[in-house]
Structure formats: C-alpha cells, structure tokens
Z-matrix of the N, CA and C atoms (Angstrom, degrees):
N
C 1 1.471
C 2 1.487 1 109.22
N 3 1.319 2 115.27 1 148.55
C 4 1.436 3 123.06 2 172.39
C 5 1.513 4 106.75 3 -113.56
N 6 1.312 5 116.65 4 133.64
C 7 1.469 6 121.63 5 -179.17
C 8 1.512 7 109.13 6 -113.67
N 9 1.342 8 112.60 7 141.69
C 10 1.472 9 120.04 8 -180.00
C 11 1.512 10 109.27 9 -133.55
N 12 1.309 11 114.78 10 145.49
C 13 1.472 12 123.65 11 -178.58
C 14 1.524 13 107.54 12 -108.01
N 15 1.330 14 116.80 13 134.91
C 16 1.445 15 121.08 14 172.54
C 17 1.522 16 107.82 15 -97.44
N 18 1.336 17 117.74 16 106.59
C 19 1.453 18 120.30 17 -176.38
C 20 1.514 19 115.37 18 -63.17
N 21 1.354 20 117.88 19 -24.37
C 22 1.426 21 121.02 20 179.92
C 23 1.547 22 111.89 21 -78.55
N 24 1.309 23 119.19 22 -39.51
C 25 1.477 24 121.91 23 -176.59
C 26 1.527 25 114.37 24 -102.86
N 27 1.340 26 115.39 25 -19.60
C 28 1.461 27 120.52 26 -176.67
C 29 1.518 28 112.35 27 83.16
N 30 1.331 29 117.58 28 -2.89
C 31 1.467 30 121.97 29 178.51
C 32 1.536 31 111.99 30 -68.06
N 33 1.314 32 115.37 31 152.36
C 34 1.453 33 121.95 32 173.89
C 35 1.543 34 107.12 33 -115.35
N 36 1.333 35 115.01 34 133.01
C 37 1.446 36 122.47 35 178.91
C 38 1.515 37 108.58 36 -115.29
N 39 1.323 38 117.75 37 142.78
C 40 1.446 39 123.98 38 177.25
C 41 1.538 40 109.33 39 -119.23
N 42 1.320 41 113.45 40 137.26
C 43 1.462 42 119.22 41 179.02
C 44 1.522 43 107.19 42 -132.56
N 45 1.317 44 116.92 43 150.48
C 46 1.449 45 123.38 44 176.23
C 47 1.550 46 107.30 45 -61.42
N 48 1.316 47 114.23 46 150.33
C 49 1.481 48 117.90 47 -179.10
C 50 1.509 49 113.52 48 -58.35
N 51 1.367 50 116.84 49 -31.44
C 52 1.445 51 121.62 50 -176.19
C 53 1.542 52 111.47 51 -97.29
N 54 1.352 53 118.19 52 14.29
C 55 1.442 54 121.27 53 -179.91
C 56 1.537 55 110.18 54 -66.02
N 57 1.334 56 117.76 55 132.66
C 58 1.472 57 120.18 56 178.18
C 59 1.508 58 110.34 57 -60.05
N 60 1.327 59 118.40 58 145.27
C 61 1.447 60 122.75 59 -177.36
C 62 1.532 61 113.45 60 -59.00
N 63 1.351 62 115.94 61 -28.62
C 64 1.482 63 117.21 62 -177.07
C 65 1.548 64 110.61 63 -75.30
N 66 1.344 65 118.47 64 -9.71
C 67 1.456 66 121.43 65 176.70
C 68 1.531 67 111.30 66 -80.36
N 69 1.300 68 115.42 67 -20.98
C 70 1.460 69 120.86 68 -175.58
C 71 1.550 70 108.82 69 -83.80
N 72 1.287 71 116.21 70 120.95
C 73 1.475 72 121.09 71 -175.33
C 74 1.534 73 111.82 72 -58.92
N 75 1.294 74 116.05 73 145.04
C 76 1.446 75 122.11 74 178.19
C 77 1.552 76 109.54 75 -65.85
N 78 1.284 77 117.25 76 145.92
C 79 1.481 78 120.88 77 177.30
C 80 1.481 79 113.18 78 90.64
N 81 1.352 80 119.56 79 -7.64
C 82 1.451 81 121.59 80 176.84
C 83 1.511 82 112.55 81 -78.46
N 84 1.307 83 115.84 82 142.18
C 85 1.477 84 120.96 83 -177.25
C 86 1.548 85 107.16 84 -109.87
N 87 1.350 86 118.05 85 127.79
C 88 1.477 87 119.26 86 177.75
C 89 1.524 88 110.26 87 -61.09
N 90 1.348 89 114.05 88 145.38
C 91 1.507 90 120.15 89 -179.12
C 92 1.526 91 106.71 90 -106.57
N 93 1.339 92 115.84 91 143.13
C 94 1.465 93 121.58 92 175.15
C 95 1.534 94 107.12 93 -76.45
N 96 1.345 95 115.34 94 165.36
C 97 1.460 96 119.82 95 176.03
C 98 1.500 97 111.83 96 -57.06
N 99 1.335 98 117.11 97 -40.93
C 100 1.459 99 121.46 98 178.74
C 101 1.516 100 111.40 99 -62.13
N 102 1.351 101 116.48 100 -43.35
C 103 1.452 102 119.23 101 178.65
C 104 1.542 103 112.15 102 -63.74
N 105 1.312 104 115.37 103 -37.14
C 106 1.492 105 121.17 104 178.85
C 107 1.489 106 109.27 105 -65.11
N 108 1.322 107 118.72 106 -46.91
C 109 1.455 108 122.45 107 179.68
C 110 1.538 109 111.49 108 -62.75
N 111 1.331 110 116.71 109 -42.00
C 112 1.474 111 120.63 110 179.14
C 113 1.532 112 108.28 111 -64.14
N 114 1.330 113 118.76 112 -39.46
C 115 1.467 114 122.24 113 -179.30
C 116 1.528 115 109.72 114 -65.75
N 117 1.324 116 116.79 115 -44.79
C 118 1.493 117 120.41 116 -179.15
C 119 1.508 118 110.78 117 -64.78
N 120 1.312 119 117.18 118 -41.27
C 121 1.469 120 120.34 119 179.33
C 122 1.519 121 112.05 120 -65.28
N 123 1.313 122 115.97 121 -41.32
C 124 1.492 123 120.04 122 179.72
C 125 1.538 124 110.81 123 -69.85
N 126 1.290 125 116.76 124 -31.64
C 127 1.493 126 121.01 125 -179.50
C 128 1.522 127 110.92 126 -74.90
N 129 1.317 128 116.76 127 -26.97
C 130 1.476 129 119.64 128 -175.95
C 131 1.521 130 112.41 129 -103.84
N 132 1.319 131 115.69 130 -7.37
C 133 1.481 132 118.73 131 -176.94
C 134 1.540 133 108.19 132 -68.16
N 135 1.308 134 115.90 133 133.19
C 136 1.489 135 118.11 134 179.23
C 137 1.530 136 107.97 135 -67.96
N 138 1.302 137 112.56 136 138.72
C 139 1.477 138 117.82 137 178.27
C 140 1.517 139 107.91 138 -113.27
N 141 1.262 140 116.66 139 133.49
C 142 1.434 141 120.22 140 175.88
C 143 1.519 142 109.90 141 -116.41
N 144 1.275 143 115.95 142 144.26
C 145 1.429 144 120.59 143 179.11
C 146 1.518 145 110.16 144 -101.70
N 147 1.307 146 115.15 145 168.16
C 148 1.463 147 118.53 146 177.37
C 149 1.526 148 109.44 147 -60.31
N 150 1.330 149 116.06 148 -36.68
C 151 1.494 150 119.30 149 178.85
C 152 1.537 151 109.12 150 -64.56
N 153 1.323 152 118.35 151 -42.47
C 154 1.485 153 120.40 152 177.20
C 155 1.506 154 111.43 153 -57.34
N 156 1.337 155 114.21 154 -47.84
C 157 1.505 156 118.69 155 179.41
C 158 1.515 157 111.28 156 -60.87
N 159 1.300 158 116.40 157 -39.31
C 160 1.472 159 118.13 158 -177.13
C 161 1.526 160 110.30 159 -71.92
N 162 1.344 161 118.11 160 -34.52
C 163 1.460 162 120.35 161 175.15
C 164 1.551 163 110.74 162 -63.77
N 165 1.322 164 115.90 163 -38.90
C 166 1.450 165 119.68 164 179.17
C 167 1.550 166 108.79 165 -63.38
N 168 1.332 167 116.59 166 -43.81
C 169 1.453 168 119.64 167 177.94
C 170 1.530 169 109.83 168 -60.96
N 171 1.315 170 117.71 169 -46.47
C 172 1.464 171 121.91 170 179.62
C 173 1.523 172 111.12 171 -59.46
N 174 1.304 173 116.60 172 -46.00
C 175 1.480 174 121.18 173 -179.48
C 176 1.538 175 109.70 174 -60.42
N 177 1.312 176 117.63 175 -45.33
C 178 1.454 177 122.37 176 -178.61
C 179 1.537 178 109.58 177 -64.06
N 180 1.316 179 116.25 178 -40.86
C 181 1.457 180 120.97 179 179.27
C 182 1.560 181 110.26 180 -63.37
N 183 1.312 182 117.38 181 -41.69
C 184 1.453 183 121.08 182 178.88
C 185 1.553 184 110.36 183 -63.34
N 186 1.335 185 115.41 184 -45.61
C 187 1.473 186 120.11 185 179.86
C 188 1.513 187 109.63 186 -61.75
N 189 1.319 188 118.30 187 -38.42
C 190 1.454 189 120.81 188 -178.08
C 191 1.545 190 113.22 189 -68.66
N 192 1.295 191 116.64 190 -16.58
C 193 1.467 192 120.29 191 -179.82
C 194 1.514 193 116.25 192 -98.86
N 195 1.302 194 115.92 193 -15.26
C 196 1.484 195 119.56 194 -174.78
C 197 1.509 196 113.03 195 -59.36
N 198 1.310 197 117.72 196 -37.56
C 199 1.476 198 120.38 197 -177.32
C 200 1.559 199 109.16 198 -65.03
N 201 1.322 200 118.12 199 -34.09
C 202 1.427 201 121.30 200 -177.95
C 203 1.503 202 109.80 201 -70.92
N 204 1.347 203 114.82 202 -44.79
C 205 1.487 204 118.35 203 175.89
C 206 1.541 205 111.82 204 -61.83
N 207 1.306 206 116.13 205 -44.73
C 208 1.480 207 120.20 206 -178.07
C 209 1.530 208 111.03 207 -65.58
N 210 1.297 209 116.86 208 -41.29
C 211 1.475 210 120.29 209 -179.64
C 212 1.533 211 109.21 210 -60.50
N 213 1.342 212 116.86 211 -46.09
C 214 1.475 213 119.23 212 -179.66
C 215 1.520 214 110.32 213 -63.22
N 216 1.318 215 117.96 214 -42.43
C 217 1.468 216 119.72 215 179.56
C 218 1.507 217 110.78 216 -62.99
N 219 1.338 218 116.50 217 -43.91
C 220 1.460 219 120.67 218 179.00
C 221 1.535 220 110.65 219 -60.75
N 222 1.314 221 117.47 220 -46.87
C 223 1.463 222 120.52 221 -179.76
C 224 1.523 223 111.15 222 -60.95
N 225 1.300 224 116.65 223 -41.78
C 226 1.463 225 119.71 224 177.54
C 227 1.515 226 111.27 225 -66.05
N 228 1.296 227 117.16 226 -40.54
C 229 1.474 228 123.48 227 -176.43
C 230 1.534 229 110.26 228 -62.71
N 231 1.334 230 116.74 229 -40.64
C 232 1.478 231 118.10 230 -178.80
C 233 1.536 232 112.42 231 -85.66
N 234 1.312 233 116.27 232 0.91
C 235 1.447 234 120.94 233 176.73
C 236 1.503 235 114.34 234 77.22
N 237 1.316 236 118.12 235 16.33
C 238 1.429 237 122.10 236 179.24
C 239 1.530 238 113.29 237 -89.87
N 240 1.291 239 114.61 238 -178.37
C 241 1.462 240 120.53 239 175.72
C 242 1.534 241 110.74 240 -66.94
N 243 1.304 242 116.31 241 134.82
C 244 1.488 243 120.03 242 177.66
C 245 1.515 244 110.33 243 -97.14
N 246 1.321 245 114.32 244 139.12
C 247 1.451 246 120.30 245 -179.48
C 248 1.528 247 110.34 246 -69.63
N 249 1.338 248 116.20 247 -37.03
C 250 1.454 249 121.25 248 178.18
C 251 1.533 250 110.20 249 -92.79
N 252 1.285 251 115.35 250 147.93
C 253 1.435 252 119.51 251 172.55
C 254 1.545 253 107.60 252 -78.46
N 255 1.299 254 115.51 253 164.65
C 256 1.482 255 118.89 254 177.67
C 257 1.547 256 110.05 255 -58.81
N 258 1.307 257 115.57 256 -38.78
C 259 1.475 258 120.66 257 178.65
C 260 1.504 259 111.76 258 -63.47
N 261 1.324 260 117.32 259 -46.18
C 262 1.473 261 122.66 260 177.31
C 263 1.530 262 110.08 261 -60.21
N 264 1.331 263 117.30 262 -45.29
C 265 1.434 264 120.51 263 -178.64
C 266 1.563 265 110.56 264 -61.03
N 267 1.328 266 115.37 265 -41.78
C 268 1.454 267 119.23 266 176.45
C 269 1.492 268 112.53 267 -62.70
N 270 1.341 269 118.40 268 -39.13
C 271 1.446 270 122.06 269 177.85
C 272 1.520 271 111.11 270 -67.16
N 273 1.345 272 116.35 271 -36.78
C 274 1.441 273 120.94 272 175.98
C 275 1.500 274 111.61 273 -62.01
N 276 1.334 275 117.05 274 -45.97
C 277 1.460 276 121.74 275 179.64
C 278 1.538 277 111.99 276 -64.05
N 279 1.341 278 116.35 277 -38.05
C 280 1.466 279 120.14 278 177.92
C 281 1.571 280 108.63 279 -66.17
N 282 1.313 281 117.13 280 -41.40
C 283 1.456 282 120.55 281 179.45
C 284 1.549 283 110.43 282 -64.38
N 285 1.327 284 117.32 283 -44.59
C 286 1.453 285 121.46 284 179.29
C 287 1.553 286 109.81 285 -59.50
N 288 1.319 287 116.58 286 -43.44
C 289 1.451 288 121.85 287 178.40
C 290 1.515 289 111.47 288 -63.07
N 291 1.354 290 116.05 289 -40.64
C 292 1.479 291 120.16 290 178.23
C 293 1.517 292 110.73 291 -63.18
N 294 1.353 293 116.32 292 -36.51
C 295 1.458 294 119.04 293 176.76
C 296 1.520 295 111.25 294 -66.44
N 297 1.340 296 116.37 295 -40.42
C 298 1.478 297 118.61 296 178.18
C 299 1.522 298 111.17 297 -64.68
N 300 1.318 299 117.18 298 -33.97
C 301 1.451 300 120.74 299 -176.82
C 302 1.528 301 113.22 300 -84.92
N 303 1.319 302 117.37 301 -12.92
C 304 1.469 303 124.62 302 -173.38
C 305 1.538 304 111.85 303 -51.66
N 306 1.338 305 123.12 304 -46.70
C 307 1.456 306 120.28 305 -178.92
C 308 1.558 307 114.71 306 -61.91
N 309 1.329 308 116.24 307 -21.96
C 310 1.482 309 118.28 308 -179.40
C 311 1.506 310 111.82 309 -90.14
N 312 1.341 311 117.99 310 -4.12
C 313 1.471 312 121.94 311 -179.34
C 314 1.531 313 109.42 312 -69.19
N 315 1.365 314 116.04 313 141.45
C 316 1.448 315 118.16 314 175.66
C 317 1.556 316 112.98 315 -63.17
N 318 1.314 317 117.18 316 -18.78
C 319 1.463 318 121.57 317 178.73
C 320 1.513 319 113.78 318 -87.06
N 321 1.352 320 117.32 319 -9.02
C 322 1.450 321 121.67 320 178.89
C 323 1.516 322 110.44 321 -65.16
N 324 1.288 323 121.84 322 135.86
C 325 1.460 324 131.64 323 6.44
C 326 1.529 325 114.48 324 -103.65
N 327 1.275 326 118.41 325 29.14
C 328 1.483 327 121.60 326 -178.81
C 329 1.537 328 109.65 327 -65.08
N 330 1.324 329 116.26 328 113.91
C 331 1.460 330 120.68 329 -173.85
C 332 1.530 331 112.86 330 -62.71
N 333 1.292 332 117.37 331 -21.79
C 334 1.468 333 119.85 332 -179.65
C 335 1.561 334 112.26 333 -71.97
N 336 1.331 335 114.10 334 -12.74
C 337 1.482 336 118.99 335 -179.68
C 338 1.542 337 112.08 336 -110.60
N 339 1.290 338 116.72 337 14.72
C 340 1.471 339 120.29 338 176.19
C 341 1.512 340 111.98 339 -55.40
N 342 1.335 341 117.66 340 149.68
C 343 1.464 342 117.34 341 169.64
C 344 1.523 343 111.92 342 -57.33
N 345 1.295 344 117.01 343 140.84
C 346 1.486 345 121.45 344 -176.43
C 347 1.541 346 107.70 345 -99.64
N 348 1.354 347 114.51 346 127.94
C 349 1.444 348 119.65 347 178.34
C 350 1.523 349 110.63 348 -74.98
N 351 1.319 350 115.19 349 141.31
C 352 1.477 351 116.95 350 171.81
C 353 1.535 352 110.78 351 -54.77
N 354 1.313 353 115.52 352 140.39
C 355 1.493 354 119.55 353 -174.25
C 356 1.500 355 112.86 354 -61.06
N 357 1.321 356 119.27 355 -32.09
C 358 1.440 357 122.49 356 -174.16
C 359 1.574 358 111.02 357 -68.93
N 360 1.314 359 118.64 358 -19.14
C 361 1.461 360 120.23 359 -178.43
C 362 1.519 361 110.46 360 -59.35
N 363 1.367 362 119.09 361 -35.87
C 364 1.434 363 122.99 362 -179.51
C 365 1.517 364 111.56 363 -62.07
N 366 1.300 365 119.04 364 -23.45
C 367 1.455 366 122.74 365 -179.89
C 368 1.521 367 113.46 366 -74.97
N 369 1.274 368 117.63 367 -15.73
C 370 1.477 369 122.91 368 -178.06
C 371 1.517 370 109.80 369 -102.79
N 372 1.323 371 113.44 370 124.32
C 373 1.481 372 119.45 371 176.76
C 374 1.518 373 110.03 372 -113.16
N 375 1.284 374 113.97 373 151.52
C 376 1.493 375 119.71 374 -177.60
C 377 1.487 376 111.18 375 -76.55
C-alpha cells in the first residue's frame, strides 16, 4: 500500500502499490513508513476523556465500599453487634447514592465537586 496525506484536510488516503498515478488525487503528499506507523498508532490509540477517568474513580470508590455495607447488613441480619452505628450506616448509604448519581451532576466530571466520603470511613479497613 502507498499512503498519502492531504495537507489541506488532514485526511490520509491509501492506494494499492500498483495503482496508476492518475488515480492518486492531486495535492496528496506521499507518507514515509514512519509517518504511516505514527498515523496508525494515533488512530488506534485508546482515548480517554476526563469523564471516563472520573467514572473509573467513581466505580472504584463504589467497589471499595461494598464490603463495609455488606458487613453491616450481615451483622444486623444475624442479630449481632454492628460495627457501624445506625447513623454511620445511613451516611454510608447516602454517600454510595451520591457516587451513583455523580455522573448526572451538572458539575461532573470536575473532581473538585466529587461526593465527599464521611470522615469515619477511613477508620475502617477491610
């Protein structure tokens, strides 16, 4: 294949090696092998947006809290002593819901407006 770059549009055109010269549009500039490889890599490189990154943070935060919620529910279910107070459990559920709602917030994905975890969560380790 022969690759050509259109400097006016930025488009890249590919032609078979044996394509007649009159098939190749006027104004196209031949590309070197290095330029072709760079173009292919940039075209296939995954792109992430700030919103994608923020959703990944949110998802990781939710996963990191599930054990705490489940432990409290299990302790309550078996009638034993719960590690969290009823107030803490309520705060945990409110925080989890805020994380779920975060992508719909008008401030999303600004990290300065992320839902804020209750300070006591840091005291609990898995």
